[in-house]
Every structure is written in C-alpha cells, then in structure tokens.
PyMOL commands that place a pseudoatom at each C-alpha (Angstrom):
pseudoatom trace, name=CA, resn=UNK, resi=1, chain=A, elem=C, hetatm=0, pos=[12.367, 26.319, -2.660]
pseudoatom trace, name=CA, resn=UNK, resi=2, chain=A, elem=C, hetatm=0, pos=[9.888, 28.986, -1.563]
pseudoatom trace, name=CA, resn=UNK, resi=3, chain=A, elem=C, hetatm=0, pos=[9.993, 28.386, 2.189]
pseudoatom trace, name=CA, resn=UNK, resi=4, chain=A, elem=C, hetatm=0, pos=[13.795, 28.242, 2.162]
pseudoatom trace, name=CA, resn=UNK, resi=5, chain=A, elem=C, hetatm=0, pos=[13.758, 31.700, 0.580]
pseudoatom trace, name=CA, resn=UNK, resi=6, chain=A, elem=C, hetatm=0, pos=[11.148, 33.014, 3.045]
pseudoatom trace, name=CA, resn=UNK, resi=7, chain=A, elem=C, hetatm=0, pos=[8.368, 33.292, 0.432]
pseudoatom trace, name=CA, resn=UNK, resi=8, chain=A, elem=C, hetatm=0, pos=[4.919, 31.982, 1.366]
pseudoatom trace, name=CA, resn=UNK, resi=9, chain=A, elem=C, hetatm=0, pos=[3.275, 31.061, -1.975]
pseudoatom trace, name=CA, resn=UNK, resi=10, chain=A, elem=C, hetatm=0, pos=[2.896, 31.974, -5.595]
pseudoatom trace, name=CA, resn=UNK, resi=11, chain=A, elem=C, hetatm=0, pos=[-0.452, 33.166, -6.944]
pseudoatom trace, name=CA, resn=UNK, resi=12, chain=A, elem=C, hetatm=0, pos=[-3.287, 30.635, -6.632]
pseudoatom trace, name=CA, resn=UNK, resi=13, chain=A, elem=C, hetatm=0, pos=[-6.685, 30.664, -8.343]
pseudoatom trace, name=CA, resn=UNK, resi=14, chain=A, elem=C, hetatm=0, pos=[-9.824, 29.029, -6.930]
pseudoatom trace, name=CA, resn=UNK, resi=15, chain=A, elem=C, hetatm=0, pos=[-11.037, 25.750, -8.431]
pseudoatom trace, name=CA, resn=UNK, resi=16, chain=A, elem=C, hetatm=0, pos=[-14.501, 25.816, -10.044]
pseudoatom trace, name=CA, resn=UNK, resi=17, chain=A, elem=C, hetatm=0, pos=[-17.531, 25.930, -7.734]
pseudoatom trace, name=CA, resn=UNK, resi=18, chain=A, elem=C, hetatm=0, pos=[-19.114, 28.343, -5.286]
pseudoatom trace, name=CA, resn=UNK, resi=19, chain=A, elem=C, hetatm=0, pos=[-17.832, 26.468, -2.211]
pseudoatom trace, name=CA, resn=UNK, resi=20, chain=A, elem=C, hetatm=0, pos=[-14.247, 26.658, -3.511]
pseudoatom trace, name=CA, resn=UNK, resi=21, chain=A, elem=C, hetatm=0, pos=[-14.650, 30.397, -4.205]
pseudoatom trace, name=CA, resn=UNK, resi=22, chain=A, elem=C, hetatm=0, pos=[-15.902, 31.000, -0.650]
pseudoatom trace, name=CA, resn=UNK, resi=23, chain=A, elem=C, hetatm=0, pos=[-13.202, 28.855, 0.951]
pseudoatom trace, name=CA, resn=UNK, resi=24, chain=A, elem=C, hetatm=0, pos=[-10.550, 30.542, -1.198]
pseudoatom trace, name=CA, resn=UNK, resi=25, chain=A, elem=C, hetatm=0, pos=[-11.638, 34.039, -0.147]
pseudoatom trace, name=CA, resn=UNK, resi=26, chain=A, elem=C, hetatm=0, pos=[-11.820, 33.169, 3.545]
pseudoatom trace, name=CA, resn=UNK, resi=27, chain=A, elem=C, hetatm=0, pos=[-8.841, 30.814, 3.948]
pseudoatom trace, name=CA, resn=UNK, resi=28, chain=A, elem=C, hetatm=0, pos=[-6.304, 31.345, 1.174]
pseudoatom trace, name=CA, resn=UNK, resi=29, chain=A, elem=C, hetatm=0, pos=[-6.561, 34.891, -0.189]
pseudoatom trace, name=CA, resn=UNK, resi=30, chain=A, elem=C, hetatm=0, pos=[-5.617, 36.547, 3.134]
pseudoatom trace, name=CA, resn=UNK, resi=31, chain=A, elem=C, hetatm=0, pos=[-2.377, 34.487, 3.370]
pseudoatom trace, name=CA, resn=UNK, resi=32, chain=A, elem=C, hetatm=0, pos=[0.924, 36.132, 4.344]
pseudoatom trace, name=CA, resn=UNK, resi=33, chain=A, elem=C, hetatm=0, pos=[3.403, 37.149, 1.633]
pseudoatom trace, name=CA, resn=UNK, resi=34, chain=A, elem=C, hetatm=0, pos=[6.449, 35.977, 3.597]
pseudoatom trace, name=CA, resn=UNK, resi=35, chain=A, elem=C, hetatm=0, pos=[7.298, 33.292, 6.155]
pseudoatom trace, name=CA, resn=UNK, resi=36, chain=A, elem=C, hetatm=0, pos=[10.307, 32.578, 8.312]
pseudoatom trace, name=CA, resn=UNK, resi=37, chain=A, elem=C, hetatm=0, pos=[12.904, 30.799, 6.139]
pseudoatom trace, name=CA, resn=UNK, resi=38, chain=A, elem=C, hetatm=0, pos=[13.419, 27.114, 6.904]
pseudoatom trace, name=CA, resn=UNK, resi=39, chain=A, elem=C, hetatm=0, pos=[16.344, 24.946, 5.844]
pseudoatom trace, name=CA, resn=UNK, resi=40, chain=A, elem=C, hetatm=0, pos=[15.336, 21.424, 4.805]
pseudoatom trace, name=CA, resn=UNK, resi=41, chain=A, elem=C, hetatm=0, pos=[17.346, 18.539, 6.266]
pseudoatom trace, name=CA, resn=UNK, resi=42, chain=A, elem=C, hetatm=0, pos=[16.690, 16.351, 3.218]
pseudoatom trace, name=CA, resn=UNK, resi=43, chain=A, elem=C, hetatm=0, pos=[15.234, 17.203, -0.192]
pseudoatom trace, name=CA, resn=UNK, resi=44, chain=A, elem=C, hetatm=0, pos=[13.220, 14.561, -2.060]
pseudoatom trace, name=CA, resn=UNK, resi=45, chain=A, elem=C, hetatm=0, pos=[11.788, 14.517, -5.559]
pseudoatom trace, name=CA, resn=UNK, resi=46, chain=A, elem=C, hetatm=0, pos=[9.843, 12.435, -8.056]
pseudoatom trace, name=CA, resn=UNK, resi=47, chain=A, elem=C, hetatm=0, pos=[10.924, 8.793, -8.118]
pseudoatom trace, name=CA, resn=UNK, resi=48, chain=A, elem=C, hetatm=0, pos=[12.779, 8.909, -4.797]
pseudoatom trace, name=CA, resn=UNK, resi=49, chain=A, elem=C, hetatm=0, pos=[12.029, 6.276, -2.166]
pseudoatom trace, name=CA, resn=UNK, resi=50, chain=A, elem=C, hetatm=0, pos=[12.100, 7.329, 1.468]
pseudoatom trace, name=CA, resn=UNK, resi=51, chain=A, elem=C, hetatm=0, pos=[13.810, 4.505, 3.421]
pseudoatom trace, name=CA, resn=UNK, resi=52, chain=A, elem=C, hetatm=0, pos=[11.156, 4.105, 6.120]
pseudoatom trace, name=CA, resn=UNK, resi=53, chain=A, elem=C, hetatm=0, pos=[8.880, 1.146, 6.861]
pseudoatom trace, name=CA, resn=UNK, resi=54, chain=A, elem=C, hetatm=0, pos=[9.830, -0.739, 3.707]
pseudoatom trace, name=CA, resn=UNK, resi=55, chain=A, elem=C, hetatm=0, pos=[9.929, 2.335, 1.473]
pseudoatom trace, name=CA, resn=UNK, resi=56, chain=A, elem=C, hetatm=0, pos=[7.655, 5.264, 0.709]
pseudoatom trace, name=CA, resn=UNK, resi=57, chain=A, elem=C, hetatm=0, pos=[7.510, 6.407, -2.925]
pseudoatom trace, name=CA, resn=UNK, resi=58, chain=A, elem=C, hetatm=0, pos=[7.690, 10.105, -3.794]
pseudoatom trace, name=CA, resn=UNK, resi=59, chain=A, elem=C, hetatm=0, pos=[5.402, 11.199, -6.652]
pseudoatom trace, name=CA, resn=UNK, resi=60, chain=A, elem=C, hetatm=0, pos=[5.583, 14.701, -8.154]
pseudoatom trace, name=CA, resn=UNK, resi=61, chain=A, elem=C, hetatm=0, pos=[2.033, 16.003, -8.561]
pseudoatom trace, name=CA, resn=UNK, resi=62, chain=A, elem=C, hetatm=0, pos=[2.188, 19.612, -9.769]
pseudoatom trace, name=CA, resn=UNK, resi=63, chain=A, elem=C, hetatm=0, pos=[-0.946, 21.700, -9.941]
pseudoatom trace, name=CA, resn=UNK, resi=64, chain=A, elem=C, hetatm=0, pos=[-1.859, 22.925, -6.481]
pseudoatom trace, name=CA, resn=UNK, resi=65, chain=A, elem=C, hetatm=0, pos=[1.739, 24.099, -6.357]
pseudoatom trace, name=CA, resn=UNK, resi=66, chain=A, elem=C, hetatm=0, pos=[4.595, 23.563, -8.786]
pseudoatom trace, name=CA, resn=UNK, resi=67, chain=A, elem=C, hetatm=0, pos=[6.567, 21.344, -6.414]
pseudoatom trace, name=CA, resn=UNK, resi=68, chain=A, elem=C, hetatm=0, pos=[3.684, 19.445, -4.781]
pseudoatom trace, name=CA, resn=UNK, resi=69, chain=A, elem=C, hetatm=0, pos=[4.507, 15.861, -3.791]
pseudoatom trace, name=CA, resn=UNK, resi=70, chain=A, elem=C, hetatm=0, pos=[2.419, 12.823, -2.858]
pseudoatom trace, name=CA, resn=UNK, resi=71, chain=A, elem=C, hetatm=0, pos=[3.842, 10.040, -0.704]
pseudoatom trace, name=CA, resn=UNK, resi=72, chain=A, elem=C, hetatm=0, pos=[2.724, 6.468, -1.444]
pseudoatom trace, name=CA, resn=UNK, resi=73, chain=A, elem=C, hetatm=0, pos=[3.372, 3.513, 0.834]
pseudoatom trace, name=CA, resn=UNK, resi=74, chain=A, elem=C, hetatm=0, pos=[2.715, 0.689, -1.635]
pseudoatom trace, name=CA, resn=UNK, resi=75, chain=A, elem=C, hetatm=0, pos=[3.129, -2.169, 0.885]
pseudoatom trace, name=CA, resn=UNK, resi=76, chain=A, elem=C, hetatm=0, pos=[0.442, -0.759, 3.156]
pseudoatom trace, name=CA, resn=UNK, resi=77, chain=A, elem=C, hetatm=0, pos=[-1.724, 0.759, 0.377]
pseudoatom trace, name=CA, resn=UNK, resi=78, chain=A, elem=C, hetatm=0, pos=[-1.641, 4.280, 1.838]
pseudoatom trace, name=CA, resn=UNK, resi=79, chain=A, elem=C, hetatm=0, pos=[-1.433, 7.532, -0.137]
pseudoatom trace, name=CA, resn=UNK, resi=80, chain=A, elem=C, hetatm=0, pos=[-0.569, 10.767, 1.661]
pseudoatom trace, name=CA, resn=UNK, resi=81, chain=A, elem=C, hetatm=0, pos=[-2.069, 13.219, -0.829]
pseudoatom trace, name=CA, resn=UNK, resi=82, chain=A, elem=C, hetatm=0, pos=[-1.557, 16.550, 0.923]
pseudoatom trace, name=CA, resn=UNK, resi=83, chain=A, elem=C, hetatm=0, pos=[-3.212, 19.170, -1.301]
pseudoatom trace, name=CA, resn=UNK, resi=84, chain=A, elem=C, hetatm=0, pos=[-3.390, 17.189, -4.569]
pseudoatom trace, name=CA, resn=UNK, resi=85, chain=A, elem=C, hetatm=0, pos=[-7.151, 16.768, -3.970]
pseudoatom trace, name=CA, resn=UNK, resi=86, chain=A, elem=C, hetatm=0, pos=[-9.582, 17.307, -1.119]
pseudoatom trace, name=CA, resn=UNK, resi=87, chain=A, elem=C, hetatm=0, pos=[-12.336, 15.349, 0.580]
pseudoatom trace, name=CA, resn=UNK, resi=88, chain=A, elem=C, hetatm=0, pos=[-14.261, 18.174, 2.224]
pseudoatom trace, name=CA, resn=UNK, resi=89, chain=A, elem=C, hetatm=0, pos=[-17.627, 17.652, 0.502]
pseudoatom trace, name=CA, resn=UNK, resi=90, chain=A, elem=C, hetatm=0, pos=[-16.728, 14.328, -1.091]
pseudoatom trace, name=CA, resn=UNK, resi=91, chain=A, elem=C, hetatm=0, pos=[-13.710, 13.478, -3.231]
pseudoatom trace, name=CA, resn=UNK, resi=92, chain=A, elem=C, hetatm=0, pos=[-12.918, 16.461, -5.423]
pseudoatom trace, name=CA, resn=UNK, resi=93, chain=A, elem=C, hetatm=0, pos=[-10.524, 19.127, -6.549]
pseudoatom trace, name=CA, resn=UNK, resi=94, chain=A, elem=C, hetatm=0, pos=[-8.429, 21.083, -4.076]
pseudoatom trace, name=CA, resn=UNK, resi=95, chain=A, elem=C, hetatm=0, pos=[-9.742, 24.538, -3.148]
pseudoatom trace, name=CA, resn=UNK, resi=96, chain=A, elem=C, hetatm=0, pos=[-7.143, 26.410, -5.216]
pseudoatom trace, name=CA, resn=UNK, resi=97, chain=A, elem=C, hetatm=0, pos=[-4.335, 25.750, -7.687]
pseudoatom trace, name=CA, resn=UNK, resi=98, chain=A, elem=C, hetatm=0, pos=[-1.375, 27.494, -9.238]
pseudoatom trace, name=CA, resn=UNK, resi=99, chain=A, elem=C, hetatm=0, pos=[-2.268, 25.552, -12.419]
pseudoatom trace, name=CA, resn=UNK, resi=100, chain=A, elem=C, hetatm=0, pos=[-5.708, 23.932, -12.347]
pseudoatom trace, name=CA, resn=UNK, resi=101, chain=A, elem=C, hetatm=0, pos=[-5.435, 21.832, -15.499]
pseudoatom trace, name=CA, resn=UNK, resi=102, chain=A, elem=C, hetatm=0, pos=[-1.990, 20.610, -14.465]
pseudoatom trace, name=CA, resn=UNK, resi=103, chain=A, elem=C, hetatm=0, pos=[-3.548, 19.568, -11.145]
pseudoatom trace, name=CA, resn=UNK, resi=104, chain=A, elem=C, hetatm=0, pos=[-6.221, 17.579, -12.973]
pseudoatom trace, name=CA, resn=UNK, resi=105, chain=A, elem=C, hetatm=0, pos=[-3.500, 15.863, -15.017]
pseudoatom trace, name=CA, resn=UNK, resi=106, chain=A, elem=C, hetatm=0, pos=[-1.756, 14.948, -11.745]
pseudoatom trace, name=CA, resn=UNK, resi=107, chain=A, elem=C, hetatm=0, pos=[-5.002, 13.455, -10.415]
pseudoatom trace, name=CA, resn=UNK, resi=108, chain=A, elem=C, hetatm=0, pos=[-5.271, 11.372, -13.585]
pseudoatom trace, name=CA, resn=UNK, resi=109, chain=A, elem=C, hetatm=0, pos=[-1.704, 10.196, -12.980]
pseudoatom trace, name=CA, resn=UNK, resi=110, chain=A, elem=C, hetatm=0, pos=[-2.531, 9.273, -9.362]
pseudoatom trace, name=CA, resn=UNK, resi=111, chain=A, elem=C, hetatm=0, pos=[-5.527, 7.228, -10.540]
pseudoatom trace, name=CA, resn=UNK, resi=112, chain=A, elem=C, hetatm=0, pos=[-3.045, 4.705, -12.023]
pseudoatom trace, name=CA, resn=UNK, resi=113, chain=A, elem=C, hetatm=0, pos=[-1.698, 3.738, -8.576]
pseudoatom trace, name=CA, resn=UNK, resi=114, chain=A, elem=C, hetatm=0, pos=[-3.187, 1.173, -6.202]
pseudoatom trace, name=CA, resn=UNK, resi=115, chain=A, elem=C, hetatm=0, pos=[-4.001, 2.331, -2.674]
pseudoatom trace, name=CA, resn=UNK, resi=116, chain=A, elem=C, hetatm=0, pos=[-6.807, 1.608, -0.222]
pseudoatom trace, name=CA, resn=UNK, resi=117, chain=A, elem=C, hetatm=0, pos=[-6.382, 4.492, 2.217]
pseudoatom trace, name=CA, resn=UNK, resi=118, chain=A, elem=C, hetatm=0, pos=[-6.094, 8.133, 1.136]
pseudoatom trace, name=CA, resn=UNK, resi=119, chain=A, elem=C, hetatm=0, pos=[-5.096, 10.875, 3.589]
pseudoatom trace, name=CA, resn=UNK, resi=120, chain=A, elem=C, hetatm=0, pos=[-5.810, 14.493, 2.603]
pseudoatom trace, name=CA, resn=UNK, resi=121, chain=A, elem=C, hetatm=0, pos=[-4.561, 17.867, 3.782]
pseudoatom trace, name=CA, resn=UNK, resi=122, chain=A, elem=C, hetatm=0, pos=[-8.195, 19.010, 3.737]
pseudoatom trace, name=CA, resn=UNK, resi=123, chain=A, elem=C, hetatm=0, pos=[-11.049, 16.653, 4.562]
pseudoatom trace, name=CA, resn=UNK, resi=124, chain=A, elem=C, hetatm=0, pos=[-11.635, 13.200, 5.932]
pseudoatom trace, name=CA, resn=UNK, resi=125, chain=A, elem=C, hetatm=0, pos=[-9.515, 10.218, 4.957]
pseudoatom trace, name=CA, resn=UNK, resi=126, chain=A, elem=C, hetatm=0, pos=[-10.979, 7.653, 2.572]
pseudoatom trace, name=CA, resn=UNK, resi=127, chain=A, elem=C, hetatm=0, pos=[-10.481, 4.411, 4.476]
pseudoatom trace, name=CA, resn=UNK, resi=128, chain=A, elem=C, hetatm=0, pos=[-11.405, 1.804, 1.831]
pseudoatom trace, name=CA, resn=UNK, resi=129, chain=A, elem=C, hetatm=0, pos=[-11.034, 1.506, -1.940]
pseudoatom trace, name=CA, resn=UNK, resi=130, chain=A, elem=C, hetatm=0, pos=[-9.538, 5.005, -2.274]
pseudoatom trace, name=CA, resn=UNK, resi=131, chain=A, elem=C, hetatm=0, pos=[-7.553, 4.138, -5.408]
pseudoatom trace, name=CA, resn=UNK, resi=132, chain=A, elem=C, hetatm=0, pos=[-10.678, 2.744, -7.054]
pseudoatom trace, name=CA, resn=UNK, resi=133, chain=A, elem=C, hetatm=0, pos=[-12.532, 5.974, -6.270]
pseudoatom trace, name=CA, resn=UNK, resi=134, chain=A, elem=C, hetatm=0, pos=[-9.683, 7.991, -7.797]
pseudoatom trace, name=CA, resn=UNK, resi=135, chain=A, elem=C, hetatm=0, pos=[-9.780, 5.812, -10.891]
pseudoatom trace, name=CA, resn=UNK, resi=136, chain=A, elem=C, hetatm=0, pos=[-13.566, 6.187, -11.201]
pseudoatom trace, name=CA, resn=UNK, resi=137, chain=A, elem=C, hetatm=0, pos=[-13.316, 9.974, -10.907]
pseudoatom trace, name=CA, resn=UNK, resi=138, chain=A, elem=C, hetatm=0, pos=[-10.076, 10.730, -12.782]
pseudoatom trace, name=CA, resn=UNK, resi=139, chain=A, elem=C, hetatm=0, pos=[-9.074, 7.517, -14.598]
pseudoatom trace, name=CA, resn=UNK, resi=140, chain=A, elem=C, hetatm=0, pos=[-8.206, 7.262, -18.301]
pseudoatom trace, name=CA, resn=UNK, resi=141, chain=A, elem=C, hetatm=0, pos=[-11.789, 6.408, -19.297]
pseudoatom trace, name=CA, resn=UNK, resi=142, chain=A, elem=C, hetatm=0, pos=[-13.061, 9.664, -17.812]
pseudoatom trace, name=CA, resn=UNK, resi=143, chain=A, elem=C, hetatm=0, pos=[-12.507, 13.167, -19.114]
pseudoatom trace, name=CA, resn=UNK, resi=144, chain=A, elem=C, hetatm=0, pos=[-12.279, 15.304, -15.954]
pseudoatom trace, name=CA, resn=UNK, resi=145, chain=A, elem=C, hetatm=0, pos=[-10.913, 18.316, -17.807]
pseudoatom trace, name=CA, resn=UNK, resi=146, chain=A, elem=C, hetatm=0, pos=[-14.134, 18.459, -19.848]
pseudoatom trace, name=CA, resn=UNK, resi=147, chain=A, elem=C, hetatm=0, pos=[-15.931, 19.302, -16.594]
pseudoatom trace, name=CA, resn=UNK, resi=148, chain=A, elem=C, hetatm=0, pos=[-13.856, 22.470, -16.210]
pseudoatom trace, name=CA, resn=UNK, resi=149, chain=A, elem=C, hetatm=0, pos=[-15.859, 25.380, -17.519]
pseudoatom trace, name=CA, resn=UNK, resi=150, chain=A, elem=C, hetatm=0, pos=[-13.939, 27.364, -20.168]
pseudoatom trace, name=CA, resn=UNK, resi=151, chain=A, elem=C, hetatm=0, pos=[-15.055, 30.555, -18.431]
pseudoatom trace, name=CA, resn=UNK, resi=152, chain=A, elem=C, hetatm=0, pos=[-13.391, 29.483, -15.182]
pseudoatom trace, name=CA, resn=UNK, resi=153, chain=A, elem=C, hetatm=0, pos=[-10.697, 31.684, -13.691]
pseudoatom trace, name=CA, resn=UNK, resi=154, chain=A, elem=C, hetatm=0, pos=[-7.943, 29.193, -14.488]
pseudoatom trace, name=CA, resn=UNK, resi=155, chain=A, elem=C, hetatm=0, pos=[-9.011, 28.816, -18.112]
pseudoatom trace, name=CA, resn=UNK, resi=156, chain=A, elem=C, hetatm=0, pos=[-9.113, 32.600, -18.575]
pseudoatom trace, name=CA, resn=UNK, resi=157, chain=A, elem=C, hetatm=0, pos=[-5.569, 32.767, -17.158]
pseudoatom trace, name=CA, resn=UNK, resi=158, chain=A, elem=C, hetatm=0, pos=[-4.210, 31.343, -20.423]
pseudoatom trace, name=CA, resn=UNK, resi=159, chain=A, elem=C, hetatm=0, pos=[-1.573, 28.780, -21.196]
pseudoatom trace, name=CA, resn=UNK, resi=160, chain=A, elem=C, hetatm=0, pos=[-0.746, 26.251, -18.474]
pseudoatom trace, name=CA, resn=UNK, resi=161, chain=A, elem=C, hetatm=0, pos=[2.211, 23.863, -18.684]
pseudoatom trace, name=CA, resn=UNK, resi=162, chain=A, elem=C, hetatm=0, pos=[2.938, 20.476, -17.138]
pseudoatom trace, name=CA, resn=UNK, resi=163, chain=A, elem=C, hetatm=0, pos=[6.318, 18.809, -17.516]
pseudoatom trace, name=CA, resn=UNK, resi=164, chain=A, elem=C, hetatm=0, pos=[6.380, 15.100, -18.344]
pseudoatom trace, name=CA, resn=UNK, resi=165, chain=A, elem=C, hetatm=0, pos=[9.217, 12.561, -18.592]
pseudoatom trace, name=CA, resn=UNK, resi=166, chain=A, elem=C, hetatm=0, pos=[10.997, 12.018, -21.883]
pseudoatom trace, name=CA, resn=UNK, resi=167, chain=A, elem=C, hetatm=0, pos=[11.319, 15.629, -23.055]
pseudoatom trace, name=CA, resn=UNK, resi=168, chain=A, elem=C, hetatm=0, pos=[7.606, 16.001, -23.807]
pseudoatom trace, name=CA, resn=UNK, resi=169, chain=A, elem=C, hetatm=0, pos=[5.472, 18.666, -22.197]
pseudoatom trace, name=CA, resn=UNK, resi=170, chain=A, elem=C, hetatm=0, pos=[1.746, 19.188, -22.320]
pseudoatom trace, name=CA, resn=UNK, resi=171, chain=A, elem=C, hetatm=0, pos=[0.240, 22.598, -22.846]
pseudoatom trace, name=CA, resn=UNK, resi=172, chain=A, elem=C, hetatm=0, pos=[-3.413, 23.379, -22.221]
pseudoatom trace, name=CA, resn=UNK, resi=173, chain=A, elem=C, hetatm=0, pos=[-5.456, 26.411, -23.133]
pseudoatom trace, name=CA, resn=UNK, resi=174, chain=A, elem=C, hetatm=0, pos=[-9.140, 26.592, -22.246]
pseudoatom trace, name=CA, resn=UNK, resi=175, chain=A, elem=C, hetatm=0, pos=[-9.411, 22.825, -22.033]
pseudoatom trace, name=CA, resn=UNK, resi=176, chain=A, elem=C, hetatm=0, pos=[-7.660, 21.992, -25.341]
pseudoatom trace, name=CA, resn=UNK, resi=177, chain=A, elem=C, hetatm=0, pos=[-4.450, 19.975, -25.074]
pseudoatom trace, name=CA, resn=UNK, resi=178, chain=A, elem=C, hetatm=0, pos=[-1.560, 20.102, -27.492]
pseudoatom trace, name=CA, resn=UNK, resi=179, chain=A, elem=C, hetatm=0, pos=[1.563, 17.945, -27.359]
pseudoatom trace, name=CA, resn=UNK, resi=180, chain=A, elem=C, hetatm=0, pos=[4.855, 19.739, -27.802]
pseudoatom trace, name=CA, resn=UNK, resi=181, chain=A, elem=C, hetatm=0, pos=[8.288, 18.142, -28.378]
pseudoatom trace, name=CA, resn=UNK, resi=182, chain=A, elem=C, hetatm=0, pos=[11.240, 19.821, -26.664]
for i in range(1, 182): cmd.bond("trace and resi %d" % i, "trace and resi %d" % (i + 1))
show_as sticks, trace
zoom trace
C-alpha cells in the first residue's frame, strides 16, 4: 500500500486529449513524491462486501492506479467511481492513468453493472441512467480502445498488463490485445 509506506503515487501518463494534457500538467505533474504514512483500519479488495446499509460491493478497477476500487451499492443503484472515469466535460476518461488501456478495460467491466447514480472524484454526478450511459460508451458492442491513438503517450509506453480471474491475463501493446495463459 503506497500511502501506508509514505509514497504518494507511481508514474501517471495523461489520457488522450488537449484538456487532459493541460489538466495533467497543472494538477497532477507537480504532485509530492511522499506523504505522511497512514495505517488503514480495514483493508478491502475485489469481491468484498462492506456491511453498511444492506451491503456495498467492492470492485477492483485498475488503470488510474493499480489498486483503484469502485464501490457499488446495488440496492440503491449508486456507484462511487472515484477516479475510474471523470465527468468534467461529459462522461469520459480520467485525466491520467498508470495504465490507460487497463483503465479502459475496467470501464468496460463497469458497463456490465446496473446503477442509476454515478459519483465521480472529478466532475458532476450523473443522477439518472448512469449505468446505461456507461454501457453506451464502454459496453461490449463498442470498441473504446480503438479510439485511443497509437501515438498516444500510453501506447508509446509499451506493454500494459491487466490481471483477470481464472489465471488469464490480458496484455495490450499499441491497441492490440493478446490473451496469455499463466
């Protein structure tokens, strides 16, 4: 855990687009290298259910950061997305990612869940039909990774990995995906 060790963040790269590049340079690039260490009272991970208000599901959504989590309250139809995506200039990618293509794969995964309200770390909440908007933008019938320019910073960075259940991982290089068995 980075914060427990007093480390601020690993290296991030801006998502495609001029607005993301500007926001990255002004808000994220000047970040501190260290923070005061913090000890967590409780650690949660993918598949856990937080025993509050009928249960809140924990969903691992790597991309923005390796350990990024989304919290979904299925009974109330609310997704607390943190930095998985943003809604600054409309629903879109987060400003920066450790692994951009892995982040897009996480957004595709989130598009499978049902939720009406989406709360973001950056931008306004979507108060109605949020899950439907996610599905329209990142669902299985769309190819969001094809919109990533091969010349983007993340694509030039090389091979990006995303762990999946069942001993299978996905590797991407410049937009091409290849399945690898462990």
